Backbone as CSV, one residue per row, in Angstrom:
resi,resn,N_x,N_y,N_z,CA_x,CA_y,CA_z,C_x,C_y,C_z
1,MET,0.844,-1.185,0.000,0.000,0.000,0.000,0.885,1.242,0.000
2,LYS,0.501,2.223,-0.767,1.250,3.466,-0.848,1.155,4.212,0.479
3,ARG,2.294,4.715,0.917,2.339,5.433,2.182,1.628,6.775,2.040
4,VAL,0.835,7.105,3.044,0.156,8.397,3.087,0.913,9.285,4.055
5,TYR,1.181,10.494,3.650,1.890,11.422,4.497,0.895,12.265,5.285
6,LEU,1.249,12.528,6.520,0.384,13.311,7.390,1.024,14.653,7.680
7,GLY,0.187,15.658,7.835,0.662,16.939,8.323,0.960,16.811,9.807
8,GLU,1.659,17.785,10.344,2.066,17.745,11.740,0.867,17.676,12.682
9,PHE,-0.172,18.449,12.399,-1.333,18.442,13.290,-2.094,17.123,13.197
10,GLU,-2.222,16.581,11.987,-2.882,15.280,11.846,-2.107,14.205,12.603
11,GLU,-0.800,14.269,12.553,0.015,13.292,13.288,-0.248,13.403,14.788
12,ILE,-0.311,14.618,15.304,-0.587,14.816,16.735,-1.969,14.268,17.090
13,VAL,-2.958,14.564,16.276,-4.315,14.074,16.561,-4.346,12.548,16.520
14,LEU,-3.675,11.954,15.537,-3.634,10.490,15.448,-2.942,9.896,16.673
15,LEU,-1.856,10.516,17.114,-1.166,10.042,18.323,-2.068,10.155,19.546
16,ILE,-2.792,11.238,19.655,-3.678,11.429,20.807,-4.811,10.398,20.786
17,VAL,-5.355,10.106,19.624,-6.385,9.060,19.530,-5.801,7.736,20.024
18,ALA,-4.557,7.452,19.656,-3.904,6.224,20.125,-3.698,6.262,21.634
19,VAL,-3.290,7.401,22.165,-3.037,7.543,23.603,-4.325,7.328,24.403
20,LEU,-5.429,7.861,23.921,-6.689,7.806,24.673,-7.388,6.450,24.579
21,GLU,-6.955,5.573,23.703,-7.401,4.180,23.617,-8.900,3.972,23.838
22,GLY,-9.693,4.377,22.886,-11.124,4.124,22.942,-11.913,5.165,23.713
23,ALA,-11.255,6.149,24.284,-11.946,7.232,25.004,-11.731,8.565,24.289
24,ALA,-11.409,8.500,23.001,-11.088,9.714,22.252,-12.337,10.293,21.593
25,TYR,-12.691,11.484,21.977,-13.751,12.231,21.312,-13.297,13.686,21.244
26,GLY,-13.964,14.497,20.459,-13.499,15.830,20.121,-12.955,16.655,21.266
27,VAL,-13.779,16.911,22.273,-13.361,17.770,23.386,-12.214,17.133,24.165
28,ASN,-12.303,15.834,24.377,-11.257,15.115,25.096,-9.919,15.215,24.353
29,ILE,-9.955,15.073,23.046,-8.740,15.183,22.230,-8.180,16.601,22.329
30,MET,-9.056,17.593,22.242,-8.627,18.993,22.333,-7.901,19.246,23.661
31,HIS,-8.445,18.767,24.761,-7.822,18.943,26.074,-6.497,18.178,26.183
32,GLU,-6.464,16.987,25.628,-5.239,16.180,25.687,-4.114,16.828,24.886
33,ILE,-4.450,17.430,23.749,-3.427,18.140,22.971,-2.849,19.274,23.806
34,LEU,-3.693,20.008,24.489,-3.213,21.093,25.343,-2.335,20.554,26.471
35,ASP,-2.786,19.475,27.115,-2.014,18.895,28.227,-0.664,18.358,27.771
36,GLN,-0.649,17.686,26.640,0.575,17.014,26.190,1.543,17.939,25.468
37,THR,1.017,18.968,24.788,1.893,19.795,23.960,1.919,21.261,24.387
38,GLY,0.961,21.679,25.211,0.856,23.087,25.566,0.262,23.928,24.450
39,ARG,-0.220,23.271,23.443,-0.746,23.932,22.250,-2.267,24.046,22.361
40,SER,-2.770,25.258,22.306,-4.206,25.482,22.363,-4.786,25.362,20.953
41,VAL,-5.792,24.524,20.809,-6.413,24.332,19.503,-7.916,24.500,19.636
42,ARG,-8.565,24.780,18.523,-10.018,24.929,18.520,-10.665,23.588,18.171
43,LEU,-11.871,23.403,18.659,-12.578,22.147,18.434,-12.809,21.888,16.946
44,ASN,-13.087,22.942,16.180,-13.322,22.712,14.748,-12.057,22.228,14.043
45,GLN,-10.875,22.621,14.521,-9.624,22.109,13.958,-9.492,20.608,14.233
46,VAL,-9.841,20.219,15.453,-9.769,18.803,15.818,-10.747,17.994,14.978
47,HIS,-11.970,18.485,14.838,-12.971,17.755,14.061,-12.569,17.636,12.599
48,ALA,-12.004,18.696,12.025,-11.575,18.635,10.625,-10.478,17.591,10.453
49,SER,-9.551,17.554,11.389,-8.465,16.585,11.316,-8.993,15.161,11.493
50,LEU,-9.921,14.986,12.430,-10.514,13.659,12.640,-11.225,13.180,11.373
51,GLN,-11.917,14.084,10.709,-12.622,13.708,9.481,-11.625,13.270,8.401
52,ARG,-10.529,14.010,8.248,-9.516,13.643,7.252,-8.885,12.290,7.590
53,LEU,-8.570,12.079,8.870,-7.960,10.808,9.271,-8.916,9.636,9.061
54,GLU,-10.195,9.875,9.282,-11.174,8.807,9.062,-11.318,8.521,7.571
55,GLU,-11.289,9.563,6.746,-11.357,9.359,5.289,-10.144,8.596,4.773
56,LYS,-9.000,8.783,5.419,-7.777,8.078,5.026,-7.726,6.656,5.575
57,GLY,-8.686,6.297,6.435,-8.730,4.946,6.984,-7.826,4.728,8.181
58,MET,-7.362,5.791,8.801,-6.453,5.658,9.940,-7.172,5.604,11.278
59,ILE,-8.409,6.046,11.303,-9.228,5.950,12.506,-10.639,5.533,12.091
60,VAL,-11.382,5.019,13.033,-12.802,4.719,12.837,-13.558,5.361,13.993
61,SER,-14.847,5.547,13.805,-15.635,6.143,14.877,-16.928,5.377,15.074
62,LYS,-17.464,5.526,16.266,-18.776,4.966,16.581,-19.416,5.882,17.609
63,MET,-20.721,5.841,17.669,-21.450,6.667,18.626,-21.536,5.934,19.963
64,SER,-21.310,6.674,21.044,-21.412,6.098,22.383,-22.871,6.044,22.810
65,ASP,-23.097,5.450,23.951,-24.426,5.499,24.551,-24.675,6.905,25.085
66,PRO,-25.936,7.319,25.169,-26.233,8.638,25.737,-25.797,8.703,27.203
67,THR,-25.347,9.877,27.627,-24.913,10.040,29.016,-25.693,11.188,29.660
68,PRO,-26.030,11.043,30.949,-26.757,12.115,31.629,-25.940,13.409,31.709
69,GLU,-24.593,13.282,31.787,-23.744,14.475,31.869,-23.879,15.355,30.634
70,ARG,-24.206,14.753,29.537,-24.319,15.488,28.275,-25.787,15.707,27.901
71,GLY,-26.674,15.629,28.883,-28.096,15.855,28.627,-28.696,14.811,27.704
72,GLY,-28.182,13.596,27.797,-28.709,12.516,26.977,-28.097,12.436,25.584
73,ARG,-27.165,13.326,25.294,-26.520,13.273,23.968,-25.420,12.220,23.960
74,ARG,-25.127,11.751,22.766,-24.078,10.749,22.605,-22.806,11.413,22.104
75,LYS,-21.670,10.721,22.271,-20.375,11.212,21.792,-19.939,10.338,20.623
76,ARG,-19.203,10.943,19.696,-18.564,10.155,18.638,-17.182,9.778,19.142
77,ILE,-16.971,8.495,19.365,-15.726,7.973,19.910,-14.840,7.467,18.763
78,PHE,-13.578,7.866,18.789,-12.640,7.487,17.734,-11.619,6.487,18.259
79,SER,-11.233,5.572,17.391,-10.150,4.644,17.729,-9.271,4.448,16.501
80,ILE,-8.043,4.103,16.769,-7.055,3.972,15.699,-7.213,2.613,15.019
81,THR,-6.987,2.572,13.709,-7.036,1.326,12.945,-5.627,0.741,12.846
82,ALA,-5.542,-0.472,12.331,-4.232,-1.091,12.114,-3.421,-0.244,11.135
83,TYR,-4.071,0.294,10.126,-3.379,1.154,9.159,-2.861,2.429,9.835
84,GLY,-3.649,3.016,10.704,-3.195,4.196,11.433,-2.012,3.876,12.330
85,SER,-2.063,2.736,12.983,-0.968,2.316,13.855,0.303,2.081,13.045
86,THR,0.177,1.441,11.895,1.328,1.215,11.016,1.907,2.541,10.546
87,THR,1.040,3.470,10.214,1.505,4.787,9.774,2.295,5.487,10.873
88,LEU,1.810,5.421,12.112,2.548,6.042,13.224,3.914,5.393,13.417
89,ARG,3.978,4.075,13.304,5.279,3.388,13.438,6.224,3.801,12.314
90,ASP,5.689,3.928,11.095,6.520,4.374,9.963,7.069,5.778,10.220
91,ILE,6.224,6.664,10.697,6.658,8.038,10.994,7.734,8.026,12.078
92,GLN,7.511,7.227,13.120,8.490,7.139,14.201,9.836,6.634,13.679
93,GLN,9.799,5.641,12.801,11.030,5.076,12.256,11.772,6.106,11.401
94,VAL,11.053,6.839,10.569,11.680,7.863,9.737,12.333,8.921,10.611
95,ARG,11.639,9.357,11.638,12.196,10.386,12.525,13.411,9.864,13.288
96,ALA,13.341,8.620,13.767,14.481,8.039,14.490,15.693,7.917,13.573
97,THR,15.460,7.527,12.322,16.558,7.414,11.362,17.188,8.780,11.111
98,LEU,16.352,9.777,10.928,16.879,11.126,10.698,17.654,11.638,11.912
99,TRP,17.124,11.409,13.129,17.819,11.858,14.337,19.147,11.141,14.507
100,SER,19.224,9.903,14.034,20.472,9.157,14.200,21.593,9.711,13.335
101,VAL,21.270,10.446,12.288,22.314,10.999,11.419,22.540,12.492,11.636
102,VAL,21.789,13.098,12.553,22.019,14.508,12.882,23.352,14.603,13.617
103,PRO,24.233,15.527,13.220,25.516,15.673,13.906,25.315,15.913,15.408
104,SER,26.202,15.325,16.205,26.044,15.379,17.661,26.044,16.808,18.200
105,ASN,26.772,17.716,17.547,26.788,19.095,18.053,25.415,19.756,17.903
106,LEU,24.612,19.310,16.957,23.265,19.865,16.791,22.251,19.200,17.717
107,LYS,22.549,17.966,18.148,21.617,17.276,19.053,21.573,17.938,20.418
108,SER,22.649,18.581,20.789,22.667,19.245,22.099,22.324,20.723,21.980
109,PHE,21.769,21.104,20.833,21.387,22.486,20.582,20.354,22.950,21.602
110,THR,20.576,24.121,22.171,19.578,24.732,23.047,19.257,26.110,22.500
111,ALA,18.010,26.446,22.546,17.569,27.726,21.998,17.867,28.849,22.942
């Protein structure tokens, strides 16, 4: 299968879906991105990225049961597919390979 390239934000969203393991939904993902990266994002950005990742076959979604906390509304829960997991491993391998050839004086670079 031809490798699909992800933008930086899509990669972060895909990683967060993997981290949350079956508890990933829009607001939860938005909060986790802030907690893990310090990056504030809008919910519509998260939803757009989730839609693209689902179209690419890297995540799937299903509706949860209604909850009283949400006034009886359901959540769309996302989980990573085998293809999404393979893509993350490929990205990790490419980055590790690149870091292994970065000169040591640049690895200790501080801003």
